N, C-alpha and C positions, 0 to 999 in steps of 0.2 A: 572259379574252372570248375566242369564237369568231367568225370572220367564215366566210362561206359567198357565194363569187363565182357566179354562175349562170353557165351557158355559153351566152350569149347575148350577142351582138352587133350593137349598133347602128348604121347610118350614114345618111348623107344621099345622092341623086341628083338632079342637077336635069336635068327631061325637058322636052322641049317637045312639047307636045299638040297638035294643032286650032289650031297658030299661037302661042301662050302660052308662056310660062315657068313650070316649078313645080320647087317644091323639095320632094322627097317624103322623107321619113323612112321606114327599114323596119329589121326585126331580122331574124335569121337564125340557125341552129344547127343541128349537124349537117353529114355530108355523106352523100352517094349519091343517090338520084334525086330530083329536085326535087320539092317539095310548096308549091305556092305558097297562102299561106291569107286569106283576105278576110272583113271582119271584119261585124257586122253595120250597121245603119243608126244615126247617131248616136255612134256608136262608135269606137274604134280597134283598131291591132294586139295592144293589151296582152292583148285577151281570148285571146292565143293562146300567154302567159306557159306556161302547164302542159304543154301541149306542145312545147314546146321544151326543156324539162328533163327528159323521160322518157326515160331511154337506147333505152328499144324502140323508140323512133321515129326519133330520132337517128342511129341505130346504124345504117339502111338508109336514111334520108332526109335530104336536106336541106331544113329546115323554115323558110320566108321569109314573112314577112307584112309588107304596107305599111300606112299610113295614107293613106287619099284625100284628096286635095287639101281643104282645110279642115279636115280631122279631126286629131285627136291633136297628133302635131310635125309633122304637113306644113301649109307654108305655104297660103293661097290666094292667088290669082296677083296680082300688082301691080295696082291699080285696082279691088280685090275691094268697098271701101268704098262706092263709087256703084254696087252693082249686088245681084242678089238671086241668092244661089245656087239652084239649083234642078238637082238628079242627072238626067240625061237616060240613056237606055239606048246612045247615040250616043255620050256622052262615059265613062260608064262602061267598056263593052267597050275605049274608047282608051286611055284610060289601063292598062287590063290589059295591054292589047298592047304599047302603049310599057316598059312598064316591064319585061315579059316577054323584050322585044327586047334593051333596053338591059342585062338581066342575062343573057344569051345563054342565057336556060335551054334546053335541050335536050328537049324533050317533056314536061314539068311533068305532074305532077298538080294538077289547081286543085280546092278545098276552100274552100266561102264556106258562110257563115250566114245566113239571114234574105235580108237581099234580093241576098247576096252569094250565098245557094244558090240563089235565082233566076237569078242573070246566068251562075252555070255553066253553065244548060239553052240559053242562044242560044249560050256558045261551045262546047259538044257539038255545035248543030247546026251552026256554021260554021265550026270549026277540030278537030273532031274526029278528022280524021289526025294532027294535030302535037300530039296530046297522050296520054299515058299511061291518064287518064281523068277521071271528075270525082266529086265528093261534095259534094252536094247537104246541107247540115244546115238542116234546118226550112226545106227546100225544097219548088218547085213551080214549073209552067209556065205559074201565071196567077193573078193578085192574086185575095183573097178579104177584101175589107173586114171589119176585125172592130168597127169604132166610126163614129161620124158623120163624115166627111169635115169640117163645119163647122167640129170641133177645128182642125183646121189655121190657121185662120186667126186662134186665139186667140194673145191676147198672152203669154199665159204658155210659150209653146213658144219665149221666148227664154230663160227659165229651167232650169239644168240640173236641180234640184229636181223641176220639173215634168217632165221629161223623165224621170226614174228613176221619178217617182210611175206615171207611163203605163202603163211597163214594169214593175216589180215584179211584177206578178200573171202572168208571164210566166215566173216564176221556178217551178218545182215546189216543192212543199211540203216534198219530202223532201232538198232540196239543203242544204248546210251553212251555217248561218248565215255563218261567216267570209267562202265563197266568193258568196253572196247580196249580201252586202254587197260583195263588191269588182267584182259583175258592174255593182251600181248603179252603184256609185263611177265609172265609165268614162261612164256618162251625164251624172253630175255635171257633168264635166268640158268636155261639149259646149258647143261656140261658141254664140253665138246665132243660131236661126233653121236651125243645120245638118241636125238632125236632120226639122225639116217639110222641107226640103230637101230629104233623102233619100225622105220620102213619096211623091216625086212620082214616082221610079223605080217604088217599091214599090208601089205602089197606081193609077199610071194609065197607066206607060211600061214594063211589062213583061211584055206577055202573048206567051205563047209556046204556047200551045194547038193550035194550028191548025196547028203543024209539028212537034211535038216526035215525033210518032211517026213522023217521018223520019230521027231520028239513031240511027247504025250504031253498034250497042253493041257490034259485033265489033272496032271500031277503038277506040272508045272505050266503055271501060266506066263506066256511068251506078249510081251508088250513091246513093240516097235514105235520109235519116235524121233524124227527125222522134220529141221527145217528146211522150210520151202526153200531156203536161198542157199542149201549146202548144194556143192558142185563136187562133192571128195566123196560122201554118201550120198545121192539123190534121193528125193523122194519116189522115183521110180524102182532106183534100186532097193528101198526098202518097202516097196508094197510087193515085188516079185517076190522079195524072200517069204512077207507075210501070207504071201498066196501060196507059197511050198508047205508052210507050217498049218497045217490043219488045226482052227483055231487061235490062232495067233491075231494080235489087233495090233492094225496099223494106225497110226496117228501122223497125219503130217502137220505142221507146226507152224501158222501164218505169222510172215515178220520174223521170223528167226533163223540163223545160220547155225553153223556146225558145233558152235558150244552153250547150250542152251542156257546150260546151270552157271555159267560166268557170264556169258556176254550181256544177257536179259534176266534175272533173275526174277523180276517182276511178273513177266509174262509167262516164265517159265512154270512160276507154280500154279498159273491157271490151268497146265496142261497136266503137271504130275500131280497136284492133290488129289484128283477124282480117280486115277492112277493107283494109287496108294491106297487109297480108301476102297477101292476093288478089292485089293490083296490082303488088306486087315482086316475087311467084313467077311471074306469067304473063310479064314481062317479058323 
């Protein structure tokens, strides 16, 4: 019998954020330039495990991914049972900032997908001089609703199988079946109403279109990478955002959906490796 240990280390960090204590789980692999990865709504950091196991990445980058509070192995705060989870723009950035500072990440690259791909636009706006660059996977600078908002009030959002079914169409038909189901499993695992709470940020509290044109890509390169099958953040949404940000580069990925790093890791690496090389070589 053979065994293979993956080169990923998982740990917990305790942070004070906006006056409350949070126990946050994170994983990392590799060494070099910090590459902070942000997961999608309703999911967790396991979406980046393939990237963390790719020596072509980890030879030059220290890949780090954390679970937002309420997600994955991160706890909600004490007293969560008496409140509604609702992710806001302010709290999302506060978590990212607190984690980055506690981990002493010096000029990291921040890569996020979906809601993570949206928040990197704000990070580039406000913190561009402190970053090596941002990569928005399935990212744009403003919401583009793709289903009826009334669904958010459905009691089915309490169920992981409903959340998985809701996003299943966002996986490209070319994605290998093994990784399609791995991606959907992340949604089966979600806590009650966590996906719904993330939708508050993604749908109503993340419009940066009026300010995105002021991003200085000379200090903070911006790469927007979207799958051609994504109907949540469409290629058109991404191209419009890139047109508003002087110097931003848009890459539309053929045969890919909304979860490139987990739904088709082999195809994704062909797109992400050249981008990472550009960032590393510029430093």
